[in-house]
C-alpha positions in Angstrom: 90.7 138.1 113.5 92.6 135.2 111.8 96.1 134.5 113.0 98.6 132.8 110.8 100.8 130.2 112.3 104.4 130.0 111.3 105.4 127.2 108.8 107.0 124.4 110.7 109.5 121.9 109.5 106.6 119.4 109.2 104.6 121.7 107.0 107.7 122.3 104.8 108.5 118.6 104.6 104.9 117.7 103.7 104.9 120.4 100.9 108.2 119.2 99.5 107.2 115.5 99.6 103.9 116.4 97.8 105.8 118.4 95.2 108.5 115.7 94.8 105.9 113.0 94.1 104.3 114.9 91.2 104.8 113.8 87.6 105.9 117.3 86.6 108.7 117.2 89.1 109.9 113.9 87.6 109.7 115.4 84.1 111.7 118.5 85.3 114.3 116.2 86.8 114.6 114.2 83.7 114.9 117.3 81.6 117.6 118.6 83.8 119.6 115.3 83.4 119.1 115.4 79.6 120.4 119.0 79.5 123.3 118.1 81.6 124.1 115.1 79.4 123.9 117.3 76.3 126.4 119.7 77.7 129.0 116.9 78.1 130.6 117.5 74.7 130.7 121.3 75.4 132.7 120.8 78.6 134.7 117.8 77.1 133.2 115.5 79.7 135.4 117.1 82.3 135.7 116.2 85.9 134.0 119.4 86.8 131.1 118.5 84.5 130.7 115.2 86.2 131.1 116.7 89.7 128.2 119.0 89.1 125.7 116.2 88.6 127.2 114.0 91.3 127.2 116.8 93.9 123.7 117.9 92.9 122.1 114.5 93.1 123.9 113.7 96.3 122.7 116.8 98.0 119.1 116.4 96.8 119.1 112.7 97.9 120.6 113.5 101.3 118.0 116.2 102.0 115.1 114.2 100.6 115.8 111.3 103.0 115.1 113.5 106.0 112.0 115.2 104.4 110.5 111.9 103.4 111.3 110.3 106.8 109.5 113.2 108.5 106.4 112.7 106.4 106.5 108.9 106.9 106.8 109.4 110.7 103.8 111.7 110.7 101.8 109.4 108.4 102.6 106.4 110.6 101.6 108.2 113.8 98.3 109.4 112.2 97.5 105.8 111.0 98.4 104.4 114.4 96.0 107.0 116.1 93.2 106.1 113.7 93.7 102.4 114.3 93.8 103.0 118.1 90.5 104.9 117.8 88.9 102.1 115.8 90.1 99.5 118.4 88.8 101.7 121.3 85.4 102.2 119.6 84.9 98.6 118.6 84.6 95.2 120.2 88.3 94.7 119.6 90.6 94.4 122.6 91.8 97.7 124.0 95.0 96.0 125.1 96.2 96.4 121.5 96.3 100.2 121.8 99.9 101.4 122.0 101.5 98.1 121.1 103.8 100.0 118.7 105.9 100.9 121.8 106.6 97.2 122.6 109.9 95.6 122.1 110.5 93.4 119.0 110.3 90.3 121.2 107.0 91.3 122.8 105.6 92.0 119.4 106.7 88.5 118.2 104.9 86.9 121.2 101.7 89.0 120.5 101.9 88.2 116.8 102.2 84.5 117.5 99.2 84.7 119.9 97.1 86.4 117.2 98.1 83.9 114.6 97.1 81.0 116.9 93.7 82.7 117.5 93.3 83.1 113.8 94.1 79.4 113.2 91.7 78.4 115.9 89.0 80.6 114.4 89.5 79.2 110.9 89.4 75.7 112.3 86.2 76.4 114.1 84.7 77.8 110.9 85.7 74.6 109.1 84.1 72.5 111.8 80.9 74.6 111.7 80.7 74.4 107.9 81.2 70.6 108.1 78.4 70.4 110.7 76.1 72.5 108.6 76.7 70.3 105.6 76.1 67.2 107.6 72.9 68.6 109.0 71.7 69.6 105.6 72.4 66.1 104.2 70.7 64.5 107.2 67.6 66.7 106.7 67.6 66.0 103.0 67.8 62.3 103.7 65.0 62.5 106.2 62.8 64.3 103.8 63.6 61.8 101.1 62.8 58.9 103.5 59.5 60.4 104.4 58.6 61.3 100.8 58.0 64.9 101.4 
């Protein structure tokens, strides 16, 4: 027997965010604004005519902020969980799991440490490449000197 779970706010927010991002929704919104603009002369561009669009857009914008924030929060949490799993399952340092809970100052220190490691790593790559080039030139010179 299959049970249906009730729609939660998250489900509703995700559905609205998906619908709001579709081209058809944009076209419908654009059509609504064109119709509203065309009715301007009919209503003599009255304050009520202007209030209708101002109130409508304000309400939609206000509600969409919360719906989009909800979907962004869930997406961010899902991405963080995926990254944590990749870190846990790889040779990366497990100490990075959960760093999204650190303070801004702690993250700045961690970011600086990572940047320093990256600079050191790039420097070691440059040194290694220079050594390989020097070794290749030395080997070529040795072959040329021996005539082989």
